[in-house]
N, C-alpha and C positions, 0 to 999 in steps of 0.2 A: 611653414616649408621652409624646407632646407634650399638653401643654393646649390650651384653645380660645384661651387669653390670648397663648400663645408661638405660635400660628399666627398671629392676626388680626396681630401684631405684623411678622409678615413679607411685607413688600408685594412681590407679584408684578410689579404693573405696570414698575416700575423697569429689573426685568429683562429684562421682554419688550422695555424699549427698547434696553436694551443689545445686545441679539442683536439688533435691526433694526439697530443704528447700525454690527456687528459683521457683515451680510448688506450694509448699503449698501456699507460701506469696501472690501468684497471684491466686489463688484460693479463697485466704480469704477475699485479695481484691473486687473478684468481688461476692462473697457472703455478705459482709457486701453493697454494692452499691445495691442488691437486697433485701436485708435485709428492709433498708431505703428504696426504690423506691417502696414499699407493707405496708405503714403504714399507710392505709386508717382507720382502726379500732380505731388507737394512737398507742403512743409507748408502753404503758406497759401494753398490751395484755400478755396473756401466751404465744401464737404463739409469737409473737414481739419477744420474752424474750428466747424462743426455736432456732429463728432464729436466733437472735444475738450472743447467746452462741455456736452454731455452727459455725457462721462465726469467732470468736473472737475464738473459740477453733483451728479453721484449718492455722489461721495464726500465733497463738503459737505452733504449729506443725514443720512451718517453721524456727521458733525464734529456737525452740530446737535444728534441725538439723543443722540449721548456727551454732549453738555454737558446736555442734561436728565437722562440717566440717572443722572451724579454728584453731582444734588441730592440725591438719596438712597443709591445705592449707595457703599461705603466704595470709595476709590481702589484700597484693598489689594486689593480683592476683583475692580473693575472690569479693572485695568489688565491682570492675568496672563489676564482672558479674554477678552480682547481678542488675544491668543495663538491663536484660536482661528481668527483670517483665518490662520495656515499650513497649517489642514486647508484651507479653503475654496478658497486660491489653489492648495493640490497639486493638487486636483481638478478645480476650474475650467479649469487649464494644460492638466491633461492632456487633458478633452471638450472644449475650445475651438481647442486650439491644439497637441493631437497630443505634448506634451511627454512624456517619458518620467520615470513613475512608481517609480525603482529601489529595493532592499529598504531602501540606506542614507536614502535619503528618507522610506521606512515608520516606518522605524526613529527619526529624528529628530524625525519629525510626531507619534507616542506617547511619545517622551519627555517631550516639549511638553505632551501632554494629559494626562500623570499629574502630571506638574510640576504643572500649573491646576489638577487634582482634589485634589492635597494642598493649593494653599492656599487653593482655596475651601471645600473640605469641614470643616465645624467640627469642632474634637474636643471632647469632652468635660472639664469642670473637673474637676480632681480636688478633693475637699472637705477 
């Protein structure tokens, strides 16, 4: 069982910021795909430019949150957690763009997710 001092040393806010970064990154990527999938009238129409600015702006919010999270979260933990982008993109692509989710893709994403768990979950130090 963890003592109160160990729990108080673990700060949840930087990890919330990190997960917000991941959500903005996923959203920005999906918005970029949506923007590029609907370019029937041309690349440099006013509507296209507005959608692209929105997509890049959302993605940039992810970068800003990433920078804030790195103030407190170890890079060796934060960077593997960004692999959760794969999960979000897989399901977002299925939901918004009707892309197929195959067993191979599920196995790949599960492998990545298990790898992230191995990196993030702390091991007890032997004395």
